[in-house]
All heavy atoms as an XYZ file, in Angstrom:
897
protein
N      87.842    185.836     51.841
C      88.972    185.236     52.451
C      89.274    183.890     51.888
O      90.427    183.490     51.717
C      88.739    185.111     53.938
C      89.902    184.576     54.734
S      89.669    184.784     56.478
C      90.631    183.465     57.134
N      88.246    183.072     51.618
C      88.466    181.714     51.052
C      89.131    181.783     49.724
O      89.972    180.935     49.377
C      87.166    180.947     50.969
C      86.612    180.469     52.347
C      85.301    179.719     52.144
C      87.631    179.575     53.060
N      88.796    182.790     48.883
C      89.473    182.916     47.575
C      90.956    183.159     47.753
O      91.784    182.623     47.062
C      88.806    184.030     46.729
C      87.463    183.680     46.202
O      87.165    182.457     46.099
O      86.693    184.557     45.862
N      91.271    184.053     48.687
C      92.667    184.344     49.005
C      93.399    183.105     49.450
O      94.488    182.778     48.980
C      92.763    185.458     50.044
C      94.104    185.582     50.720
C      95.183    186.156     49.999
C      94.348    185.082     51.998
C      96.420    186.249     50.576
C      95.584    185.172     52.568
C      96.644    185.741     51.862
O      97.864    185.816     52.424
N      92.814    182.345     50.355
C      93.483    181.166     50.895
C      93.626    180.111     49.821
O      94.659    179.451     49.728
C      92.675    180.591     52.060
C      92.586    181.466     53.311
C      91.611    180.946     54.298
C      94.002    181.603     53.893
N      92.620    179.952     49.000
C      92.721    178.965     47.925
C      93.867    179.303     46.959
O      94.642    178.468     46.604
C      91.373    178.883     47.200
C      91.371    177.788     46.112
C      89.935    177.534     45.643
N      89.907    176.840     44.410
C      90.097    175.509     44.284
N      90.339    174.799     45.365
N      90.090    174.940     43.101
N      93.943    180.579     46.606
C      95.006    181.077     45.676
C      96.360    180.901     46.336
O      97.325    180.470     45.682
C      94.728    182.516     45.305
C      95.839    183.113     44.434
N      95.975    182.764     43.128
C      96.815    183.978     44.758
C      97.020    183.417     42.632
N      97.560    184.129     43.591
N      96.470    181.225     47.615
C      97.785    181.212     48.289
C      98.263    179.832     48.681
O      99.481    179.611     48.790
C      97.668    182.119     49.556
N      97.319    178.897     48.892
C      97.740    177.609     49.528
C      97.304    176.343     48.807
O      97.989    175.335     48.977
C      97.256    177.590     50.978
C      97.727    178.725     51.871
S      96.935    178.695     53.461
C      97.603    177.207     54.211
N      96.179    176.353     48.130
C      95.571    175.082     47.641
C      96.471    174.316     46.710
O      96.456    173.093     46.684
C      94.235    175.341     47.036
N      97.345    175.014     45.992
C      98.186    174.333     44.949
C      99.636    174.247     45.363
O     100.451    173.832     44.559
C      97.968    175.031     43.600
C      96.596    174.943     43.091
C      95.669    175.960     43.410
C      96.157    173.847     42.377
C      94.361    175.903     42.970
C      94.797    173.784     41.970
C      93.923    174.793     42.205
N      99.953    174.588     46.588
C     101.286    174.507     47.098
C     101.679    173.013     47.211
O     100.887    172.240     47.753
C     101.363    175.130     48.429
C     102.778    175.408     48.948
O     103.692    174.638     48.528
O     103.006    176.311     49.733
N     102.806    172.593     46.726
C     103.185    171.182     46.746
C     103.616    170.695     48.129
O     103.859    169.464     48.311
C     104.332    171.086     45.736
C     104.927    172.437     45.728
C     103.774    173.382     45.947
N     103.804    171.571     49.095
C     104.087    171.147     50.434
C     103.066    171.713     51.428
O     102.453    172.765     51.201
C     105.519    171.612     50.890
C     106.594    170.937     50.022
C     105.661    173.089     50.912
N     102.875    171.000     52.528
C     101.910    171.376     53.507
C     102.444    172.563     54.343
O     103.601    172.570     54.718
C     101.514    170.233     54.406
C     100.271    170.461     55.213
C      99.663    169.202     55.810
O      99.625    168.168     55.081
O      99.278    169.232     56.996
N     101.562    173.492     54.598
C     101.917    174.651     55.458
C     100.808    174.941     56.396
O      99.618    174.644     56.129
C     102.292    175.871     54.600
C     101.141    176.393     53.762
C     101.464    177.646     53.042
O     101.645    178.698     53.677
N     101.553    177.560     51.681
N     101.131    175.565     57.521
C     100.164    175.967     58.503
C     100.267    177.494     58.681
O     101.385    178.001     58.970
C     100.347    175.364     59.892
C      99.438    175.812     60.995
C      97.976    175.289     60.767
C      99.939    175.409     62.348
N      99.203    178.228     58.472
C      99.124    179.682     58.651
C      98.198    179.964     59.800
O      97.226    179.280     60.024
C      98.667    180.370     57.386
C      99.580    180.328     56.249
C      99.084    181.173     55.121
N     100.000    181.019     53.965
C     100.115    181.923     52.970
N      99.389    182.981     53.056
N     100.902    181.735     52.002
N      98.457    181.098     60.440
C      97.563    181.534     61.569
C      97.253    182.993     61.316
O      98.066    183.793     60.929
C      98.260    181.395     62.873
N      95.924    183.295     61.547
C      95.437    184.639     61.548
C      95.166    184.989     63.003
O      94.328    184.319     63.630
C      94.154    184.766     60.721
C      94.367    184.519     59.287
C      94.467    183.279     58.728
C      94.434    185.610     58.404
C      94.637    183.034     57.398
C      94.598    185.428     57.010
C      94.734    184.133     56.525
N      95.902    185.960     63.555
C      95.759    186.362     64.919
C      94.838    187.548     64.986
O      95.016    188.495     64.237
C      97.157    186.715     65.494
C      98.100    185.544     65.460
C      99.019    185.416     64.465
C      98.040    184.558     66.439
C      99.913    184.356     64.427
C      98.890    183.493     66.376
C      99.864    183.384     65.394
N      93.852    187.462     65.914
C      92.828    188.537     66.028
C      92.706    189.052     67.465
O      93.120    188.360     68.406
C      91.429    188.054     65.513
C      91.533    187.723     64.025
C      90.971    186.879     66.330
N      92.142    190.192     67.584
C      91.893    190.814     68.914
C      90.457    190.417     69.357
O      89.754    189.697     68.703
C      92.139    192.310     68.923
C      91.215    193.096     68.013
O      90.172    192.613     67.614
N      91.620    194.291     67.638
N      90.015    191.053     70.445
C      88.721    190.722     70.983
C      87.535    191.087     70.049
O      86.494    190.472     70.155
C      88.488    191.426     72.364
O      88.686    192.813     72.211
C      89.414    190.884     73.406
N      87.806    192.045     69.143
C      86.775    192.419     68.164
C      86.921    191.633     66.883
O      86.269    191.956     65.874
C      86.791    193.911     67.898
C      86.395    194.739     69.165
C      86.331    196.205     68.826
N      87.613    196.669     68.282
C      88.446    197.528     68.896
N      88.099    198.063     70.064
N      89.568    197.878     68.372
N      87.758    190.612     66.867
C      88.034    189.784     65.741
C      88.668    190.586     64.564
O      88.470    190.249     63.424
C      86.847    189.004     65.280
C      86.422    187.975     66.307
C      85.390    187.027     65.756
N      84.940    186.146     66.815
C      84.128    185.152     66.659
N      83.586    184.914     65.493
N      83.773    184.420     67.675
N      89.396    191.670     64.920
C      90.115    192.418     63.931
C      91.484    191.761     63.746
O      92.123    191.354     64.751
C      90.287    193.861     64.378
C      88.958    194.616     64.507
C      89.056    195.943     65.225
O      89.961    196.070     66.090
O      88.266    196.817     64.975
N      91.943    191.680     62.542
C      93.198    191.049     62.225
C      94.372    191.840     62.824
O      94.503    193.020     62.565
C      93.359    190.933     60.733
C      94.644    190.209     60.250
C      94.595    188.752     60.702
C      94.732    190.297     58.740
N      95.190    191.157     63.607
C      96.431    191.706     64.100
C      97.581    191.309     63.167
O      98.393    192.132     62.793
C      96.761    191.152     65.529
C      95.664    191.645     66.512
C      98.128    191.623     65.961
C      95.798    191.013     67.871
N      97.646    190.070     62.795
C      98.688    189.535     61.913
C      98.313    188.226     61.253
O      97.505    187.510     61.840
C     100.005    189.320     62.730
N      98.876    187.976     60.109
C      98.767    186.669     59.493
C     100.179    186.172     59.230
O     101.070    186.907     58.759
C      98.120    186.776     58.078
C      98.119    185.467     57.346
C      98.021    185.581     55.855
O      97.888    186.699     55.301
O      98.181    184.560     55.164
N     100.482    184.970     59.730
C     101.845    184.465     59.635
C     101.852    182.963     59.281
O     100.945    182.183     59.686
C     102.532    184.613     60.963
C     102.690    186.074     61.353
C     103.450    186.268     62.638
O     103.950    185.305     63.212
O     103.521    187.442     63.102
N     102.836    182.558     58.558
C     103.072    181.139     58.324
C     103.821    180.599     59.568
O     104.884    181.087     59.925
C     103.944    180.900     57.082
C     104.195    179.470     56.800
C     104.918    179.225     55.507
O     104.319    179.344     54.415
N     106.186    178.940     55.575
N     103.189    179.649     60.205
C     103.768    179.111     61.474
C     104.749    177.982     61.188
O     105.797    177.855     61.817
C     102.607    178.574     62.357
C     101.665    179.726     62.725
C     103.183    177.900     63.595
C     102.260    180.866     63.503
N     104.424    177.129     60.153
C     105.303    176.005     59.843
C     105.089    175.594     58.401
O     104.032    175.821     57.832
C     104.996    174.827     60.787
N     106.119    175.030     57.836
C     106.111    174.498     56.471
C     106.707    173.124     56.533
O     107.739    172.919     57.077
C     106.911    175.474     55.570
C     106.733    175.166     54.127
C     107.260    176.367     53.321
N     107.275    176.085     51.888
C     106.197    176.231     51.143
N     105.067    176.644     51.615
N     106.240    175.938     49.839
N     106.042    172.184     55.927
C     106.491    170.800     55.986
C     106.873    170.232     54.602
O     107.501    170.894     53.799
N     106.393    169.036     54.344
C     106.610    168.330     53.101
C     105.326    168.011     52.368
O     104.247    168.507     52.805
N     105.310    167.216     51.392
C     104.132    166.846     50.641
C     103.071    166.115     51.416
O     101.924    166.099     51.060
C     104.625    166.058     49.417
C     106.032    165.778     49.695
C     106.525    166.603     50.803
N     103.484    165.450     52.517
C     102.522    164.623     53.262
C     102.235    165.101     54.676
O     101.546    164.407     55.412
C     102.991    163.154     53.267
O     104.256    163.066     53.965
N     102.790    166.229     55.104
C     102.541    166.691     56.401
C     103.409    167.836     56.835
O     104.368    168.198     56.159
N     103.061    168.385     58.025
C     103.846    169.435     58.615
C     103.890    169.152     60.107
O     102.922    168.752     60.718
C     103.244    170.898     58.358
C     101.838    171.026     58.874
C     104.144    171.947     58.864
N     105.092    169.347     60.706
C     105.208    169.112     62.143
C     105.134    170.422     62.884
O     105.911    171.335     62.677
C     106.576    168.439     62.366
O     106.740    168.199     63.757
N     104.121    170.496     63.761
C     103.934    171.732     64.549
C     103.280    171.348     65.884
O     102.508    170.375     65.950
C     103.086    172.725     63.752
C     101.674    172.212     63.504
C     103.054    174.092     64.438
N     103.559    172.080     66.904
C     102.994    171.887     68.185
C     102.107    173.068     68.534
O     102.396    174.171     68.122
C     104.101    171.709     69.297
C     104.887    170.407     69.175
C     104.013    169.226     69.535
O     103.124    169.323     70.425
O     104.180    168.212     68.896
N     101.027    172.874     69.337
C     100.184    173.987     69.702
C     100.942    175.124     70.336
O     100.612    176.319     70.139
C      99.188    173.363     70.675
C      99.117    171.944     70.231
C     100.492    171.582     69.783
N     101.973    174.841     71.085
C     102.713    175.897     71.777
C     103.336    176.922     70.782
O     103.445    178.078     71.107
C     103.789    175.341     72.732
C     104.909    174.672     72.035
C     105.951    174.194     73.041
N     106.841    173.221     72.428
C     106.765    171.916     72.579
N     105.790    171.404     73.376
N     107.567    171.132     71.990
N     103.718    176.451     69.586
C     104.259    177.352     68.553
C     103.208    178.452     68.162
O     103.603    179.603     68.014
C     104.703    176.576     67.318
C     105.900    175.670     67.545
C     106.169    174.774     66.370
O     105.761    173.637     66.382
N     106.754    175.342     65.367
N     102.000    178.022     68.091
C     100.921    178.988     67.719
C     100.617    179.892     68.910
O     100.512    181.101     68.757
C      99.644    178.213     67.309
C      98.552    179.200     67.000
C      99.909    177.295     66.114
N     100.544    179.339     70.092
C     100.140    180.086     71.259
C     101.242    181.025     71.729
O     100.916    182.151     72.170
C      99.723    179.125     72.418
C      98.499    178.328     72.032
C      98.226    177.266     73.094
C      97.244    179.214     71.872
N     102.487    180.659     71.618
C     103.579    181.567     71.969
C     103.494    182.836     71.115
O     103.641    183.920     71.576
C     104.969    180.914     71.840
C     106.070    181.905     71.796
C     105.163    179.936     72.983
N     103.263    182.609     69.817
C     103.150    183.747     68.890
C     101.927    184.613     69.237
O     101.973    185.823     69.174
C     103.124    183.310     67.424
C     103.291    184.365     66.484
C     104.634    185.083     66.592
N     104.647    186.226     65.667
C     105.123    187.418     66.048
N     105.625    187.660     67.259
N     105.101    188.413     65.167
N     100.814    183.964     69.503
C      99.584    184.666     69.886
C      99.780    185.552     71.114
O      99.381    186.711     71.151
C      98.441    183.683     70.096
N     100.504    184.993     72.090
C     100.775    185.767     73.290
C     101.681    186.953     73.020
O     101.495    188.031     73.491
C     101.424    184.863     74.352
C     100.464    183.838     75.031
C     101.233    182.832     75.815
C      99.434    184.518     75.894
N     102.701    186.714     72.188
C     103.642    187.800     71.792
C     102.885    188.915     71.109
O     103.267    190.105     71.288
C     104.743    187.257     70.958
N     101.919    188.621     70.320
C     101.186    189.630     69.588
C     100.043    190.238     70.429
O      99.386    191.214     69.940
C     100.565    189.017     68.261
C     101.605    188.649     67.220
C     100.929    187.729     66.190
C     102.188    189.875     66.615
N      99.733    189.686     71.556
C      98.592    190.168     72.337
C      97.267    189.677     71.716
O      96.220    190.368     71.994
N      97.252    188.659     70.948
C      96.011    188.174     70.330
C      95.136    187.447     71.337
O      95.646    186.806     72.262
C      96.353    187.246     69.171
N      93.847    187.577     71.155
C      92.878    186.848     71.994
C      92.195    185.741     71.240
O      91.378    185.018     71.768
C      91.829    187.807     72.592
O      91.130    188.448     71.487
C      92.481    188.811     73.526
N      92.515    185.625     69.920
C      91.921    184.610     69.118
C      92.791    184.232     67.933
O      93.679    185.028     67.538
N      92.559    183.040     67.422
C      93.376    182.521     66.284
C      92.412    181.827     65.306
O      91.502    181.099     65.731
C      94.431    181.513     66.797
C      95.213    180.950     65.620
C      95.329    182.128     67.820
N      92.698    182.018     64.046
C      92.073    181.238     62.975
C      93.169    180.501     62.295
O      94.150    181.140     61.821
C      91.329    182.101     61.974
C      90.221    182.891     62.686
C      90.759    181.236     60.814
C      89.629    184.012     61.899
N      93.164    179.175     62.260
C      94.196    178.411     61.649
C      93.782    177.992     60.232
O      92.585    177.678     60.008
C      94.481    177.105     62.438
C      95.174    177.243     63.735
C      95.408    175.852     64.367
C      96.495    177.953     63.649
N      94.793    177.904     59.343
C      94.461    177.356     58.010
C      95.682    176.524     57.612
O      96.815    176.958     57.765
C      94.321    178.548     56.953
C      93.961    177.984     55.611
C      93.269    179.501     57.448
N      95.440    175.343     57.097
C      96.550    174.572     56.492
C      96.042    173.957     55.203
O      94.838    173.859     54.972
C      97.160    173.569     57.465
C      96.444    172.328     57.638
N      95.412    172.107     58.528
C      96.651    171.096     57.105
C      94.996    170.849     58.538
N      95.690    170.223     57.650
N      96.980    173.558     54.403
C      96.623    172.999     53.106
C      96.921    171.481     53.036
O      97.686    171.018     53.896
C      97.387    173.700     51.937
C      98.884    173.474     52.058
O      99.488    173.497     53.097
N      99.492    173.214     50.876
N      96.273    170.822     52.118
C      96.555    169.393     51.877
C      97.039    169.300     50.404
O      96.205    169.394     49.498
C      95.337    168.534     52.096
C      95.048    168.234     53.522
N      93.970    167.476     53.906
C      95.691    168.478     54.646
C      93.959    167.310     55.217
N      95.042    167.940     55.718
N      98.311    169.095     50.185
C      98.843    168.989     48.812
C      98.183    167.840     48.059
O      98.210    167.852     46.828
C     100.318    168.792     49.003
C     100.629    169.409     50.346
C      99.383    169.141     51.179
N      97.665    166.839     48.712
C      97.005    165.717     48.072
C      95.775    166.096     47.270
O      95.348    165.427     46.351
C      96.583    164.623     49.061
O      95.504    165.173     49.886
N      95.211    167.286     47.625
C      94.014    167.766     46.969
C      92.761    167.433     47.697
O      91.656    167.951     47.410
N      92.836    166.520     48.697
C      91.672    166.126     49.491
C      91.532    167.049     50.742
O      92.443    166.984     51.602
C      91.829    164.680     49.914
C      90.647    164.184     50.694
O      89.653    164.900     50.935
O      90.697    162.972     51.113
N      90.505    167.812     50.879
C      90.355    168.701     52.037
C      89.902    168.054     53.354
O      89.833    168.715     54.409
C      89.346    169.717     51.566
C      88.444    168.952     50.665
C      89.361    167.948     49.971
N      89.620    166.736     53.343
C      89.144    166.089     54.571
C      90.228    166.019     55.623
O      91.362    165.634     55.323
C      88.597    164.718     54.255
C      87.320    164.795     53.353
S      86.027    165.873     53.980
C      85.532    165.032     55.447
N      89.886    166.326     56.896
C      90.910    166.281     57.979
C      91.283    164.868     58.340
O      90.486    163.984     58.328
C      90.209    166.985     59.122
C      88.757    166.864     58.851
C      88.588    166.797     57.378
N      92.568    164.757     58.663
C      93.094    163.470     59.140
C      92.798    163.347     60.662
O      92.504    164.373     61.293
C      94.566    163.391     58.913
O      95.283    164.286     59.691
N      92.942    162.181     61.222
C      92.845    162.095     62.707
C      93.891    163.001     63.394
O      93.575    163.611     64.437
C      93.116    160.604     62.970
C      92.609    159.924     61.709
C      93.039    160.830     60.614
N      95.069    163.144     62.835
C      96.095    163.993     63.413
C      95.613    165.477     63.317
O      95.871    166.234     64.298
C      97.413    163.834     62.667
N      95.000    165.875     62.269
C      94.457    167.214     62.193
C      93.439    167.479     63.264
O      93.452    168.511     63.939
C      93.754    167.472     60.840
C      94.701    167.463     59.654
O      95.925    167.725     59.822
O      94.215    167.165     58.550
N      92.602    166.553     63.510
C      91.554    166.690     64.556
C      92.175    166.704     65.958
O      91.766    167.518     66.817
C      90.498    165.566     64.453
C      89.671    165.635     63.219
C      88.613    164.544     63.198
N      87.938    164.466     61.897
C      86.996    165.303     61.525
N      86.589    166.289     62.277
N      86.440    165.171     60.324
N      93.168    165.868     66.209
C      93.848    165.880     67.502
C      94.546    167.181     67.747
O      94.453    167.763     68.840
C      94.862    164.717     67.592
C      94.282    163.411     67.953
C      95.368    162.343     68.273
N      96.357    162.211     67.235
C      96.225    161.384     66.160
N      95.160    160.678     66.063
N      97.172    161.313     65.292
N      95.222    167.756     66.743
C      95.921    168.987     66.881
C      94.948    170.109     67.150
O      95.157    170.968     68.056
C      96.721    169.294     65.589
C      97.374    170.628     65.648
C      98.599    170.819     66.327
C      96.825    171.748     65.039
C      99.224    172.068     66.402
C      97.457    172.986     65.077
C      98.583    173.151     65.795
N      93.829    170.104     66.463
C      92.794    171.117     66.710
C      92.293    171.131     68.131
O      92.223    172.121     68.782
C      91.663    170.950     65.715
O      92.155    171.035     64.399
C      90.563    172.016     65.904
N      92.002    169.872     68.647
C      91.527    169.756     69.998
C      92.554    170.209     71.021
O      92.284    170.904     71.982
C      91.114    168.283     70.237
C      90.763    167.949     71.665
C      89.569    168.690     72.170
N      88.431    167.910     71.681
C      87.185    168.283     71.906
N      86.927    169.389     72.561
N      86.200    167.531     71.500
N      93.820    169.798     70.813
C      94.886    170.179     71.746
C      95.090    171.729     71.750
O      95.256    172.293     72.815
C      96.226    169.467     71.346
C      96.224    168.018     71.653
C      97.477    167.320     71.184
N      98.638    167.880     71.834
C      99.799    168.054     71.255
N     100.011    167.728     69.968
N     100.845    168.591     71.898
N      95.077    172.310     70.633
C      95.245    173.781     70.545
C      94.096    174.508     71.202
O      94.285    175.440     71.966
C      95.400    174.261     69.091
C      95.694    175.711     68.900
C      96.952    176.166     69.572
C      95.682    176.141     67.459
N      92.885    174.059     70.931
C      91.720    174.695     71.558
C      91.767    174.558     73.062
O      91.447    175.556     73.793
C      90.426    174.068     71.016
N      92.151    173.443     73.561
C      92.229    173.184     75.019
C      93.317    174.069     75.651
O      93.093    174.764     76.664
C      92.516    171.703     75.316
O      91.452    170.914     74.739
C      92.585    171.443     76.767
N      94.501    174.063     75.054
C      95.614    174.894     75.562
C      95.285    176.372     75.481
O      95.581    177.138     76.437
C      96.897    174.539     74.826
N      94.692    176.769     74.390
C      94.341    178.194     74.190
C      93.353    178.653     75.189
O      93.412    179.735     75.716
N      92.380    177.764     75.545
C      91.333    178.135     76.484
C      91.984    178.431     77.851
O      91.597    179.369     78.563
C      90.357    176.985     76.657
C      89.218    177.295     77.610
C      88.228    176.178     77.761
O      88.284    175.195     76.946
O      87.354    176.249     78.605
N      93.016    177.710     78.209
C      93.708    177.928     79.488
C      94.437    179.280     79.483
O      94.611    179.855     80.564
C      94.792    176.840     79.707
S      94.021    175.203     80.040
N      94.781    179.805     78.307
C      95.508    181.051     78.211
C      94.620    182.238     77.810
O      95.152    183.346     77.603
C      96.638    180.934     77.193
C      97.707    179.919     77.557
C      98.625    179.649     76.357
C      98.504    180.326     78.798
N      93.354    181.995     77.621
C      92.434    183.071     77.176
C      92.527    183.384     75.714
O      92.238    184.486     75.324
N      92.960    182.394     74.937
C      93.081    182.555     73.477
C      92.153    181.585     72.819
O      92.322    180.331     72.969
C      94.543    182.320     73.014
C      95.513    183.364     73.681
C      94.624    182.395     71.495
C      96.979    183.001     73.513
N      91.178    182.083     72.101
C      90.108    181.246     71.532
C      90.517    180.844     70.104
O      90.950    181.670     69.294
C      88.813    182.000     71.465
C      87.680    181.122     70.904
C      86.386    181.841     70.893
O      86.235    182.987     71.319
N      85.338    181.178     70.359
N      90.380    179.563     69.865
C      90.557    179.075     68.472
C      89.180    179.185     67.802
O      88.217    178.517     68.124
C      90.997    177.556     68.483
C      91.094    176.954     67.093
C      92.088    177.701     66.237
C      91.488    175.429     67.216
N      89.079    180.170     66.928
C      87.836    180.463     66.250
C      87.490    179.471     65.142
O      86.336    179.145     64.948
C      87.831    181.873     65.684
C      87.839    182.972     66.692
N      86.776    183.223     67.524
C      88.804    183.783     67.046
C      87.111    184.222     68.336
N      88.292    184.581     68.062
N      88.549    179.028     64.403
C      88.263    178.133     63.277
C      89.584    177.493     62.864
O      90.648    177.920     63.167
C      87.702    178.933     62.078
C      86.701    178.169     61.287
O      86.635    176.938     61.390
O      85.943    178.792     60.492
N      89.477    176.300     62.248
C      90.616    175.621     61.634
C      90.148    175.129     60.308
O      89.311    174.229     60.203
C      91.092    174.512     62.522
C      92.340    173.830     61.996
N      92.974    172.818     62.695
C      93.036    173.981     60.815
C      94.034    172.433     61.987
N      94.099    173.111     60.885
N      90.654    175.760     59.252
C      90.245    175.409     57.863
C      91.347    174.636     57.172
O      92.523    174.869     57.383
C      89.994    176.701     57.071
C      88.986    177.636     57.651
C      88.998    178.953     56.842
C      87.609    177.014     57.627
N      90.901    173.746     56.304
C      91.834    173.025     55.386
C      91.452    173.424     53.964
O      90.275    173.371     53.590
C      91.687    171.500     55.525
C      92.020    171.077     56.946
C      92.628    170.796     54.511
C      91.737    169.640     57.260
N      92.451    173.857     53.196
C      92.251    174.238     51.815
C      92.976    173.201     50.968
O      94.101    172.820     51.327
C      92.623    175.696     51.467
C      91.769    176.639     52.205
C      94.109    175.929     51.753
N      92.391    172.842     49.819
C      93.029    171.895     48.930
C      92.449    172.140     47.503
O      91.419    172.811     47.378
C      92.773    170.453     49.358
N      93.070    171.512     46.549
C      92.514    171.653     45.176
C      91.074    171.178     45.118
O      90.313    171.689     44.317
C      93.384    170.814     44.203
C      94.759    171.393     43.990
C      95.551    170.588     42.945
N      95.543    169.157     43.143
C      96.359    168.467     44.010
N      97.224    169.124     44.707
N      96.273    167.149     44.159
N      90.724    170.156     45.921
C      89.373    169.605     45.885
C      88.358    170.376     46.730
O      87.250    169.943     46.855
N      88.736    171.532     47.302
C      87.783    172.328     48.077
C      88.335    172.728     49.427
O      89.539    172.674     49.656
N      87.416    173.107     50.302
C      87.810    173.477     51.695
C      86.972    172.710     52.676
O      85.879    172.208     52.320
C      87.623    174.964     51.930
O      86.255    175.289     51.702
C      88.447    175.834     50.977
N      87.527    172.591     53.870
C      86.800    171.908     54.948
C      87.139    172.606     56.243
O      88.295    172.928     56.484
C      87.194    170.433     54.988
C      86.389    169.643     55.991
N      85.202    169.068     55.654
C      86.608    169.385     57.271
C      84.748    168.423     56.736
N      85.524    168.623     57.736
N      86.165    172.793     57.092
C      86.347    173.391     58.414
C      86.343    172.242     59.449
O      85.409    171.434     59.453
C      85.310    174.403     58.746
N      87.399    172.161     60.293
C      87.415    171.217     61.352
C      86.582    171.789     62.467
O      86.832    172.933     62.911
C      88.823    170.910     61.840
C      89.663    170.349     60.717
C      88.801    170.000     63.048
C      91.131    170.153     61.056
N      85.605    171.079     62.966
C      84.693    171.567     63.978
C      85.468    171.818     65.265
O      86.168    170.894     65.781
C      83.592    170.592     64.244
C      82.562    171.089     65.189
C      81.412    170.114     65.343
O      81.228    169.238     64.505
O      80.704    170.281     66.366
N      85.405    173.025     65.758
C      86.001    173.347     67.050
C      84.841    173.281     68.035
O      84.072    174.174     68.204
C      86.644    174.807     67.032
C      87.234    175.123     68.360
C      87.622    174.900     65.919
N      84.772    172.105     68.715
C      83.657    171.869     69.583
C      83.878    172.425     70.996
O      84.995    172.635     71.401
C      83.398    170.370     69.729
O      84.597    169.734     70.240
C      83.006    169.737     68.381
N      82.848    172.682     71.673
C      82.943    173.146     73.028
C      83.506    172.002     73.921
O      83.138    170.836     73.737
C      81.554    173.560     73.583
N      84.413    172.378     74.775
C      85.026    171.348     75.609
C      84.135    171.069     76.807
O      83.422    171.997     77.310
C      86.388    171.857     76.133
C      87.363    172.215     74.982
C      88.591    172.841     75.562
C      87.784    170.908     74.274
N      84.088    169.832     77.294
C      83.309    169.527     78.450
C      83.760    170.283     79.681
O      84.967    170.543     79.820
C      83.454    168.010     78.623
C      84.605    167.625     77.788
C      84.808    168.705     76.760
N      82.850    170.676     80.527
C      83.214    171.396     81.729
C      84.043    170.485     82.609
O      83.790    169.286     82.759
C      81.953    171.829     82.459
N      85.058    171.106     83.246
C      85.919    170.329     84.108
C      85.385    170.168     85.520
O      84.575    170.969     85.951
C      87.312    171.005     84.213
């Protein structure tokens, strides 16, 4: 999967966010580009991902986005988005399994940490 993502996204001159929607057995339901931005970012809200997950009947999501700069390290905005999506998804029964960043300089997984009990 990483080879596919690197080929498809690492050298794209604009940032994009893709989602892999899965069922309870983590079988792929669909892969879709959720948003496409510019060379320094993409504007997307967690609801855009979750609305599509609900429409597909997905119970899980794997997110992937690229960094045209070539640096795969997540920005503070990347980490905030990941946390917001994981929190909102938990409320809807949709698990964020992973959030990967692909770039010319490699790949990086943003840690999807367990949320504190309410």
